[in-house]
NUVODREN-977194 format. One line per 5 residues: number of its first residue (from 0); their letters; for each residue x, y, z of N, C-alpha, C. Coordinates in nm, 4 decimals, padded with zeros to 6 digits, always signed. Layout:
REM NUVODREN-977194
NUM	a	X Y Z X Y Z X Y Z  ...;
END
This chain:
REM NUVODREN-977194
0	mrplh	-04.6577 +17.1623 -02.4909 -04.5900 +17.2414 -02.5901 -04.4444 +17.2519 -02.5483  -04.3557 +17.2167 -02.6395 -04.2142 +17.2232 -02.6037 -04.1586 +17.3612 -02.6380  -04.0604 +17.4096 -02.5592 -04.0071 +17.5441 -02.5834 -03.9297 +17.5513 -02.7142  -03.9370 +17.6663 -02.7768 -03.8663 +17.6900 -02.9012 -03.7182 +17.7130 -02.8738  -03.6386 +17.6721 -02.9679 -03.4954 +17.7014 -02.9595 -03.4780 +17.8526 -02.9705;
5	pltsl	-03.3812 +17.9132 -02.8970 -03.3684 +18.0595 -02.8991 -03.3470 +18.1179 -03.0384  -03.2768 +18.0486 -03.1258 -03.2502 +18.1026 -03.2586 -03.3699 +18.0907 -03.3516  -03.4629 +18.0007 -03.3219 -03.5790 +17.9873 -03.4103 -03.6766 +18.1025 -03.3932  -03.6686 +18.1749 -03.2820 -03.7586 +18.2866 -03.2630 -03.7102 +18.4129 -03.3345  -03.5841 +18.4146 -03.3832 -03.5326 +18.5293 -03.4567 -03.5884 +18.5302 -03.5984;
10	kpavl	-03.6059 +18.6463 -03.6501 -03.6510 +18.6586 -03.7876 -03.5361 +18.6189 -03.8803  -03.5651 +18.5682 -03.9975 -03.4591 +18.5227 -04.0884 -03.3603 +18.6325 -04.1267  -03.4041 +18.7570 -04.1426 -03.3132 +18.8654 -04.1805 -03.2143 +18.8937 -04.0679  -03.2621 +18.8953 -03.9447 -03.1742 +18.9196 -03.8301 -03.0765 +18.8045 -03.8149  -03.1229 +18.6818 -03.8341 -03.0365 +18.5654 -03.8250 -02.9294 +18.5691 -03.9335;
15	gillv	-02.9641 +18.6123 -04.0533 -02.8673 +18.6227 -04.1622 -02.7612 +18.7279 -04.1328  -02.8030 +18.8431 -04.0827 -02.7072 +18.9486 -04.0477 -02.6146 +18.9010 -03.9369  -02.6690 +18.8305 -03.8407 -02.5883 +18.7785 -03.7301 -02.4853 +18.6780 -03.7806  -02.5249 +18.5904 -03.8696 -02.4325 +18.4917 -03.9243 -02.3227 +18.5565 -04.0083  -02.3575 +18.6580 -04.0876 -02.2572 +18.7284 -04.1678 -02.1584 +18.8014 -04.0769;
20	aiati	-02.2068 +18.8632 -03.9715 -02.1184 +18.9344 -03.8792 -02.0236 +18.8382 -03.8097  -02.0746 +18.7229 -03.7678 -01.9882 +18.6238 -03.7019 -01.8855 +18.5693 -03.7998  -01.9247 +18.5414 -03.9222 -01.8311 +18.4909 -04.0224 -01.7239 +18.5945 -04.0549  -01.7610 +18.7206 -04.0605 -01.6644 +18.8270 -04.0885 -01.5630 +18.8391 -03.9758  -01.6089 +18.8309 -03.8541 -01.5184 +18.8413 -03.7395 -01.4237 +18.7216 -03.7349;
25	itsds	-01.4748 +18.6033 -03.7635 -01.3920 +18.4830 -03.7561 -01.2873 +18.4813 -03.8674  -01.3244 +18.5214 -03.9875 -01.2319 +18.5116 -04.1004 -01.1433 +18.6332 -04.1179  -01.1634 +18.7376 -04.0430 -01.0858 +18.8596 -04.0589 -00.9511 +18.8467 -03.9891  -00.8420 +18.8604 -04.0665 -00.7076 +18.8547 -04.0096 -00.6568 +18.9932 -03.9736  -00.6910 +19.0934 -04.0523 -00.6351 +19.2266 -04.0323 -00.6983 +19.3008 -03.9157;
30	asalt	-00.8137 +19.2597 -03.8693 -00.8787 +19.3306 -03.7604 -00.7996 +19.3189 -03.6305  -00.7290 +19.2105 -03.6128 -00.6541 +19.1938 -03.4894 -00.5268 +19.2774 -03.4888  -00.4798 +19.3239 -03.6048 -00.3573 +19.4023 -03.6126 -00.3825 +19.5507 -03.5919  -00.5066 +19.5929 -03.5923 -00.5375 +19.7341 -03.5772 -00.5286 +19.7755 -03.4313  -00.4866 +19.8978 -03.4097 -00.4830 +19.9524 -03.2748 -00.5844 +20.0654 -03.2643;
35	ifdgi	-00.6020 +20.1152 -03.1449 -00.6940 +20.2267 -03.1243 -00.6455 +20.3509 -03.1981  -00.5126 +20.3670 -03.2088 -00.4577 +20.4837 -03.2763 -00.4846 +20.4780 -03.4266  -00.4896 +20.3555 -03.4841 -00.5246 +20.3444 -03.6251 -00.6681 +20.3916 -03.6485  -00.7570 +20.3571 -03.5570 -00.8949 +20.4022 -03.5688 -00.9076 +20.5526 -03.5535  -00.8323 +20.6082 -03.4608 -00.8363 +20.7529 -03.4393 -00.7825 +20.8260 -03.5616;
40	naarg	-00.6708 +20.7768 -03.6147 -00.6121 +20.8421 -03.7317 -00.7014 +20.8279 -03.8544  -00.7739 +20.7159 -03.8663 -00.8641 +20.6975 -03.9796 -00.9862 +20.7879 -03.9677  -01.0292 +20.8151 -03.8458 -01.1479 +20.8980 -03.8259 -01.1177 +21.0469 -03.8324  -00.9909 +21.0834 -03.8217 -00.9538 +21.2255 -03.8223 -00.9730 +21.2816 -03.9630  -01.0383 +21.3908 -03.9728 -01.0615 +21.4546 -04.1012 -00.9388 +21.5297 -04.1493;
45	agqpv	-00.9419 +21.5697 -04.2732 -00.8305 +21.6455 -04.3300 -00.8229 +21.7826 -04.2634  -00.7037 +21.8229 -04.2284 -00.6824 +21.9526 -04.1679 -00.7095 +21.9574 -04.0180  -00.7384 +21.8435 -03.9578 -00.7633 +21.8405 -03.8140 -00.6310 +21.8293 -03.7383  -00.6238 +21.8801 -03.6146 -00.4993 +21.8737 -03.5394 -00.4575 +21.7299 -03.5135  -00.3280 +21.7066 -03.5194 -00.2745 +21.5726 -03.4994 -00.2475 +21.5468 -03.3520;
50	elfgp	-00.2066 +21.6475 -03.2796 -00.1691 +21.6301 -03.1407 -00.2783 +21.6794 -03.0472  -00.3016 +21.6019 -02.9421 -00.3949 +21.6442 -02.8394 -00.3207 +21.7174 -02.7294  -00.2046 +21.6669 -02.6918 -00.1208 +21.7284 -02.5898 +00.0048 +21.7812 -02.6565  +00.0865 +21.8506 -02.5815 +00.2121 +21.9012 -02.6348 +00.2037 +22.0494 -02.6643  +00.3140 +22.1070 -02.7122 +00.3182 +22.2523 -02.7315 +00.2235 +22.3039 -02.8396;
55	vgvvt	+00.1896 +22.2235 -02.9376 +00.0960 +22.2673 -03.0413 -00.0335 +22.1874 -03.0368  -00.0591 +22.1191 -02.9259 -00.1765 +22.0344 -02.9128 -00.3038 +22.1128 -02.8893  -00.4147 +22.0436 -02.9030 -00.5462 +22.1037 -02.8879 -00.5683 +22.1505 -02.7438  -00.5313 +22.0665 -02.6461 -00.5522 +22.1019 -02.5055 -00.4711 +22.2255 -02.4694  -00.3472 +22.2325 -02.5159 -00.2618 +22.3483 -02.4877 -00.3195 +22.4745 -02.5506;
60	titnv	-00.3675 +22.4637 -02.6721 -00.4253 +22.5803 -02.7399 -00.5488 +22.6303 -02.6672  -00.6376 +22.5395 -02.6297 -00.7595 +22.5788 -02.5588 -00.7246 +22.6412 -02.4237  -00.6306 +22.5810 -02.3518 -00.5906 +22.6340 -02.2220 -00.5300 +22.7730 -02.2353  -00.4453 +22.7928 -02.3345 -00.3839 +22.9247 -02.3539 -00.4867 +23.0307 -02.3893  -00.5838 +22.9957 -02.4728 -00.6882 +23.0922 -02.5100 -00.7729 +23.1281 -02.3881;
65	llfiv	-00.8103 +23.0270 -02.3096 -00.8902 +23.0550 -02.1903 -00.8130 +23.1383 -02.0888  -00.6836 +23.1098 -02.0718 -00.6034 +23.1907 -01.9802 -00.5923 +23.3348 -02.0293  -00.5803 +23.3539 -02.1593 -00.5755 +23.4893 -02.2148 -00.7056 +23.5638 -02.1871  -00.8182 +23.4959 -02.2083 -00.9487 +23.5589 -02.1856 -00.9658 +23.5949 -02.0383  -00.9312 +23.5015 -01.9485 -00.9439 +23.5281 -01.8051 -00.8515 +23.6424 -01.7641;
70	galsv	-00.7295 +23.6433 -01.8157 -00.6361 +23.7512 -01.7831 -00.6859 +23.8861 -01.8313  -00.7366 +23.8897 -01.9533 -00.7883 +24.0162 -02.0079 -00.9092 +24.0647 -01.9286  -01.0007 +23.9731 -01.8946 -01.1171 +24.0126 -01.8153 -01.0763 +24.0594 -01.6761  -00.9755 +23.9954 -01.6175 -00.9300 +24.0384 -01.4854 -00.8722 +24.1790 -01.4897  -00.7927 +24.2085 -01.5908 -00.7358 +24.3426 -01.6040 -00.8473 +24.4450 -01.6225;
75	vmiii	-00.9454 +24.4121 -01.7065 -01.0570 +24.5045 -01.7288 -01.1346 +24.5259 -01.5991  -01.1588 +24.4193 -01.5241 -01.2343 +24.4333 -01.3995 -01.1549 +24.5094 -01.2936  -01.0226 +24.4931 -01.2906 -00.9413 +24.5715 -01.1974 -00.9474 +24.7195 -01.2336  -00.9419 +24.7504 -01.3623 -00.9535 +24.8900 -01.4066 -01.0907 +24.9464 -01.3700  -01.1965 +24.8689 -01.3936 -01.3315 +24.9143 -01.3590 -01.3433 +24.9359 -01.2084;
80	gglry	-01.2881 +24.8431 -01.1307 -01.2909 +24.8595 -00.9850 -01.2141 +24.9826 -00.9407  -01.0999 +25.0085 -01.0045 -01.0227 +25.1282 -00.9718 -01.0986 +25.2548 -01.0056  -01.1637 +25.2563 -01.1209 -01.2441 +25.3737 -01.1583 -01.3615 +25.3933 -01.0629  -01.4252 +25.2835 -01.0239 -01.5359 +25.2938 -00.9285 -01.4864 +25.3460 -00.7938  -01.3656 +25.3078 -00.7571 -01.3084 +25.3541 -00.6308 -01.2792 +25.5040 -00.6364;
85	visgg	-01.2268 +25.5475 -00.7514 -01.1920 +25.6896 -00.7666 -01.3169 +25.7768 -00.7683  -01.4229 +25.7339 -00.8352 -01.5430 +25.8169 -00.8483 -01.6453 +25.7903 -00.7384  -01.6073 +25.7113 -00.6356 -01.7031 +25.6791 -00.5293 -01.7406 +25.8010 -00.4463  -01.6533 +25.8999 -00.4406 -01.6854 +26.0228 -00.3682 -01.6922 +26.0032 -00.2180  -01.6277 +25.9031 -00.1649 -01.6277 +25.8813 -00.0214 -01.7466 +25.8029 +00.0296;
90	nsasv	-01.8399 +25.7672 -00.0576 -01.9553 +25.6863 -00.0181 -01.9052 +25.5475 +00.0223  -01.9317 +25.5080 +00.1457 -01.8750 +25.3821 +00.1961 -01.9278 +25.2598 +00.1208  -02.0521 +25.2627 +00.0764 -02.1065 +25.1492 +00.0004 -02.0381 +25.1382 -00.1358  -02.0129 +25.2503 -00.2008 -01.9458 +25.2503 -00.3310 -01.8004 +25.2074 -00.3172  -01.7350 +25.2524 -00.2100 -01.5950 +25.2124 -00.1864 -01.5870 +25.0621 -00.1626;
95	taakn	-01.6788 +25.0097 -00.0824 -01.6805 +24.8657 -00.0558 -01.7062 +24.7865 -00.1832  -01.7995 +24.8320 -00.2660 -01.8281 +24.7631 -00.3921 -01.7068 +24.7671 -00.4848  -01.6378 +24.8786 -00.4894 -01.5185 +24.8900 -00.5741 -01.4074 +24.7980 -00.5244  -01.3873 +24.7955 -00.3921 -01.2843 +24.7059 -00.3363 -01.3185 +24.5601 -00.3627  -01.4462 +24.5261 -00.3513 -01.4878 +24.3878 -00.3799 -01.4655 +24.3527 -00.5264;
100	tilya	-01.4906 +24.4457 -00.6165 -01.4659 +24.4207 -00.7594 -01.3189 +24.3899 -00.7836  -01.2309 +24.4683 -00.7250 -01.0867 +24.4456 -00.7405 -01.0462 +24.3132 -00.6768  -01.0969 +24.2874 -00.5563 -01.0635 +24.1646 -00.4850 -01.1076 +24.0417 -00.5635  -01.2312 +24.0419 -00.6141 -01.2826 +23.9268 -00.6879 -01.2091 +23.9065 -00.8200  -01.1662 +24.0139 -00.8833 -01.0882 +24.0006 -01.0065 -00.9539 +23.9350 -00.9784;
105	ivgli	-00.8896 +23.9752 -00.8695 -00.7597 +23.9159 -00.8348 -00.7768 +23.7710 -00.7917  -00.8802 +23.7407 -00.7126 -00.9054 +23.6029 -00.6696 -00.9358 +23.5140 -00.7908  -01.0142 +23.5629 -00.8845 -01.0433 +23.4858 -01.0058 -00.9193 +23.4582 -01.0876  -00.8307 +23.5566 -01.0955 -00.7056 +23.5384 -01.1684 -00.6173 +23.4335 -01.1008  -00.6094 +23.4388 -00.9692 -00.5294 +23.3404 -00.8954 -00.5877 +23.2005 -00.9106;
110	isfla	-00.7185 +23.1880 -00.9020 -00.7826 +23.0571 -00.9175 -00.7600 +23.0011 -01.0572  -00.7646 +23.0858 -01.1595 -00.7432 +23.0368 -01.2963 -00.5998 +22.9880 -01.3149  -00.5017 +23.0586 -01.2568 -00.3634 +23.0119 -01.2677 -00.3409 +22.8837 -01.1879  -00.4051 +22.8699 -01.0722 -00.3935 +22.7456 -00.9960 -00.4595 +22.6295 -01.0697  -00.5715 +22.6559 -01.1369 -00.6364 +22.5513 -01.2165 -00.5470 +22.5090 -01.3324;
115	faain	-00.4795 +22.6048 -01.3954 -00.3858 +22.5745 -01.5030 -00.2727 +22.4863 -01.4510  -00.2186 +22.5209 -01.3343 -00.1110 +22.4409 -01.2755 -00.1600 +22.3010 -01.2396  -00.2807 +22.2898 -01.1874 -00.3358 +22.1593 -01.1508 -00.3578 +22.0724 -01.2742  -00.4077 +22.1314 -01.3809 -00.4290 +22.0552 -01.5046 -00.2964 +22.0044 -01.5593  -00.1947 +22.0900 -01.5613 -00.0638 +22.0459 -01.6101 -00.0041 +21.9389 -01.5213;
120	fvigs	-00.0257 +21.9474 -01.3899 +00.0252 +21.8457 -01.2988 -00.0423 +21.7116 -01.3237  -00.1751 +21.7120 -01.3388 -00.2486 +21.5874 -01.3609 -00.2117 +21.5263 -01.4949  -00.2039 +21.6062 -01.5990 -00.1670 +21.5533 -01.7305 -00.0256 +21.4981 -01.7265  +00.0661 +21.5682 -01.6602 +00.2033 +21.5201 -01.6487 +00.2143 +21.3933 -01.5664  +00.1263 +21.3763 -01.4669 +00.1289 +21.2568 -01.3831 +00.0678 +21.1363 -01.4532;
125	lapga	-00.0406 +21.1583 -01.5251 -00.1081 +21.0470 -01.5926 -00.0391 +21.0064 -01.7216  +00.0150 +21.1014 -01.7927 +00.0836 +21.0732 -01.9188 +00.2206 +21.1398 -01.9136  +00.3207 +21.0720 -01.8561 +00.4531 +21.1344 -01.8443 +00.5054 +21.1786 -01.9800  +00.5617 +21.2968 -01.9833 +00.6136 +21.3513 -02.1087 +00.5081 +21.4217 -02.1906  +00.3851 +21.4287 -02.1402 +00.2772 +21.4915 -02.2165 +00.2333 +21.6222 -02.1545;
130	gsnag	+00.3221 +21.6865 -02.0795 +00.2899 +21.8159 -02.0210 +00.2797 +21.9213 -02.1283  +00.2660 +22.0458 -02.0889 +00.2458 +22.1520 -02.1873 +00.3705 +22.1821 -02.2679  +00.4886 +22.1364 -02.2250 +00.6108 +22.1671 -02.2969 +00.6695 +22.0469 -02.3701  +00.6012 +21.9337 -02.3704 +00.6542 +21.8146 -02.4357 +00.5599 +21.7709 -02.5472  +00.6116 +21.6988 -02.6437 +00.5298 +21.6534 -02.7550 +00.4707 +21.5162 -02.7291;
135	ftdv	+00.3460 +21.4959 -02.7613 +00.2773 +21.3688 -02.7493 +00.1975 +21.3539 -02.8765  +00.2456 +21.2734 -02.9701 +00.1934 +21.2810 -03.1057 +00.0704 +21.1959 -03.1312  +00.0483 +21.0883 -03.0589 -00.0690 +21.0050 -03.0848 -00.1834 +21.0512 -02.9984  -00.2992 +21.0632 -03.0548 -00.4239 +21.1030 -02.9928 -00.4307 +21.2492 -02.9837;
END
């Protein structure tokens, strides 16, 4: 028994789709002129943000909102820690817990600002001019 040719084992419908796809790719002139940005812009829905980076970009907006939330939570936790410290009544366990609450709130705030600085540094290094204060209009 001689082996079958690889294309003879395909079903006729699959073979037809394959031939149409190959013919479309070969005869298509405009496909080579498209860039990745054309595809991104075509896929973007109406009313969607145009910029990913920059002062009005999606990344900047998300980062600013998260920094606001972390800052607000840190202030609330510092206030709670201060109140716990005031009402501890000299109990050493309560004083320690209150000091830890304040300490962890401040450490969390510092870590969030360092993360913000690191993100801006990496974005600025990988895409020059695309930091939080510069405009980057494609993507």
